N, C-alpha and C positions, 0 to 999 in steps of 0.2 A: 596307517602303515601297510603294506603288502606284504606276503611270506617272504619276497626277495629282499626285503628290507629298503625299500625305498617309499618314498609318499606317492598318493595315487596320482598326483600332477606332475610327479618326475619324470621326464623320460628315460629310457633303458641307457647305458652307456653305448656310445657309438663305437663299433670296431673300425678297424681300417680298412679302407677300399680295396679293391682286387689290383687295381693297377699300383696302389703303393705298396702293396704285399709283393707284387710281382718284382717290382723294381728293387723293392729292400732285399728280396730272394735272391735275384741276380747278382746285385753287388756284393751279397756276403758269401755268393759260390764263389766269387773271383777270389775273395779274402781268404775264404775257407781254404783251396786249393792251393794258393800261394804258403799260408801259414801252415797247414798240413803236412806239405812238401819239405817246408824247412825244418820242422821238428823231427820228421822221420829220417832226414839225412843227419840231424844231429845224433839222433838214434842210431843210426848204422856207424856212425863215429865211435859211439860208445862200445858198440857190439864189436866192431872191429878190434879196439883196444882190451876189450875182456878176453875175445877168443885170438890174440897175438895173428890177427889176418895179415897177409903181405899189403905192404903200402903202394900204392901207385902213386909217384910224382905228381904234385899240383893239384892233385883232388883230394876232398877227404876220405873215400874209400873206393876201392874199386867196382863194387856193385850198389853206387850211390842211386843210380837209377832206378832199379827196382822197388828201393826204399821210398823214394822220391813219388815214384807213382801210386805205391801203396797209401802213402799217407796224403798224397793230393785227392784220392778218391775219397777216403773216410772223412777227410777237413771239408772236402766240397759238398759232401751229404749232410754230413752232422751240424756245420754252424748254421746254414741256412733254416735246418730243421728247428734247431733252438730258437733262433731268432724269431721266425714265423710262429712260434710254438708260444712264445712271450708275447708277440703283437695281438694273437688270438685272444689271450686272456682280457675280459674289460677290465678296466680300471677301477680301481677302489677308491669310492669317495671317503672323506674324512669325516 
């Protein structure tokens, strides 16, 4: 056994290829934008309820677009980073 916990004849665990990581990153960025925006609009609805803001007919809150953009940016950055960070870790063998 070496100091990395593998027998000398074993290959180190393979990491995800660059193409695979780019594809997964782009796909999760789209998912992060949409989910982050939706969660932020839900948060805007809660804020409007707590602050008793005026209601606009037919839409959740009058300033939903500001919340959606903020949530979309946060979701579009954090979800791919979390997924790619998990992909970068080598798999543990039992």
